[in-house]
C-alpha positions in Angstrom: 0.0 0.0 0.0 1.4 3.5 -0.9 2.2 6.1 1.7 -0.5 8.6 2.6 0.0 12.1 1.2 -0.4 15.1 3.5 -3.0 17.6 2.3 -1.0 20.6 1.2 -3.8 23.0 2.3 -3.7 21.6 5.9 0.1 21.6 5.9 0.0 25.4 5.3 -2.7 26.2 7.8 -1.9 24.1 10.9 1.1 23.5 13.2 1.6 20.9 15.9 2.5 22.1 19.4 5.0 20.3 21.7 2.1 18.8 23.7 0.4 17.5 20.5 -2.3 20.2 20.2 -3.0 21.8 16.8 -2.4 25.5 16.4 -4.4 27.6 13.9 -4.7 31.2 12.8 -7.9 33.2 13.3 -10.1 34.1 10.3 -11.4 37.6 9.3 -8.0 39.3 9.5 -7.1 39.6 5.8 -9.2 42.5 4.4 -12.0 45.0 5.2 -10.1 46.0 8.3 -11.3 49.6 8.5 -14.7 48.7 10.1 -13.1 46.3 12.7 -12.0 47.8 16.0 -8.3 47.8 17.0 -9.1 45.5 20.0 -10.8 43.0 17.7 -7.9 43.0 15.2 -5.4 42.5 18.0 -7.4 39.5 19.3 -7.5 38.0 15.7 -3.7 38.3 15.5 -3.0 35.8 18.2 -3.0 32.1 17.3 -5.8 29.8 18.6 -6.2 26.1 19.0 -8.3 23.7 17.0 -11.5 22.6 18.7 -11.4 19.0 20.0 -14.3 18.0 17.6 -12.1 18.9 14.6 -8.8 17.4 15.8 -9.3 13.9 14.4 -10.2 15.2 10.9 -7.2 17.5 10.8 -4.8 14.8 12.1 -6.0 12.6 9.2 -5.3 15.4 6.7 -1.8 15.9 8.2 -1.2 12.1 8.3 -0.3 12.2 12.0 
């Protein structure tokens, strides 16, 4: 059986932490930033973690 290929889109979007959690970036920070408050944009800058219900799906895509 051939090796599983990692999904290139998932490879670009997610990183694994040292404890095995999956890091992600927040959405809504790429354009139309004039109507968003500074506080909101600052919160979107920080990385978040993937929700536990999505972890299994993303690990499959990353071939972990």
